N, C-alpha and C positions, 0 to 999 in steps of 0.2 A: 443905240440898242435900247429896246423897250424893256422895262422891268414889270414883273407881275405884281400887282397889288393884292395883298391878302384881304379877303372879304371876311373880316372878323367882326362878329356882332358883339357889341360892348354892352355891359350892364353897369348900373350905378349902385354904389354901396355908400350909405351915409351913416354916420354915427356921431354921437355927442360925447365929448371928452371934457374933463375938467381942465382948467387952464394949466394946472400943474402937470397933468398927464400929457397934454399937448407939448408943453415945453420940454418935458422929460424925453418924449419920443423924438422931438425935433433935434434935441442934443444927440441922442443915439444915432439918428439918421445922419447928422453932420459928421460925427466922429467915425461912423462906419463908411463914409465916402459915398453915400447915396445922393442922387440928384435932388430928391425931394422927400418929403415926409410920406407921400403916397407911395413912392417907389420902395421906401423902407418898409412900410406896413405891408404892402402886397408881397414883397419878397420874403419877409419874416413869417407872415401868416402862411404863405404857400409852402415854405420849407417845413414848418411845424405840421401843417395839414398832411403832407406826404409822410412824415414820421409817424403820425397817429394812424394813418391808413395802413402803412406797412406793418406797424406793430399789431394792429387788430387783425389784419389778414394772416399774419404769422400765427397768432393765437388761434384763429379759426382753423388754419391748416393743421396746427399741432393737435387741437381737439379732435379733428377728423382722423388724423393718424392714430391717436390714442384709441378712438372708437374701433377702428379697423383692427388694430393690434389686439385689443381685449376681446373683440368678437372672435378673432382667429383662435385665441387661447381658450375661450369658454365654449366655443362651438367648432372644434376642429373637424375638418373633413377627413375622409378616408385617405390613407397614404396612396400615392400613385405607384406605378410599377417600379420606377427607379428608386424611390424611397424604400419600398419593401425589399428590393434586392440588396440595397445598401445595408439595411438592418440585418438581413440574413447573412451577408458577408461578414459583418461585424461580429455577429453571434458565433459564426463558424470560426473566426479568428480567435475569439476569446476561449473557445472550447478546446483549442489545441494544446 
């Protein structure tokens, strides 16, 4: 049975760390059960990146919702037929 190989283009990321940082990160990687320091860093950074993106997208969506809400309050359109009828029915009910 033949397996499909994924054609994933790879990119390289290099950084300089102090010896203390490297030892600290290696310890965390080991204690966390990661196969290597690279696996630990990629996994940790990817998780945090997702959190930041989700948080920012939520804030943007919230801001957009607020703009729509306040626009509807400050610039209300004319009531549609159903709303006008409901208001009339309510007024009639109160006047009995």
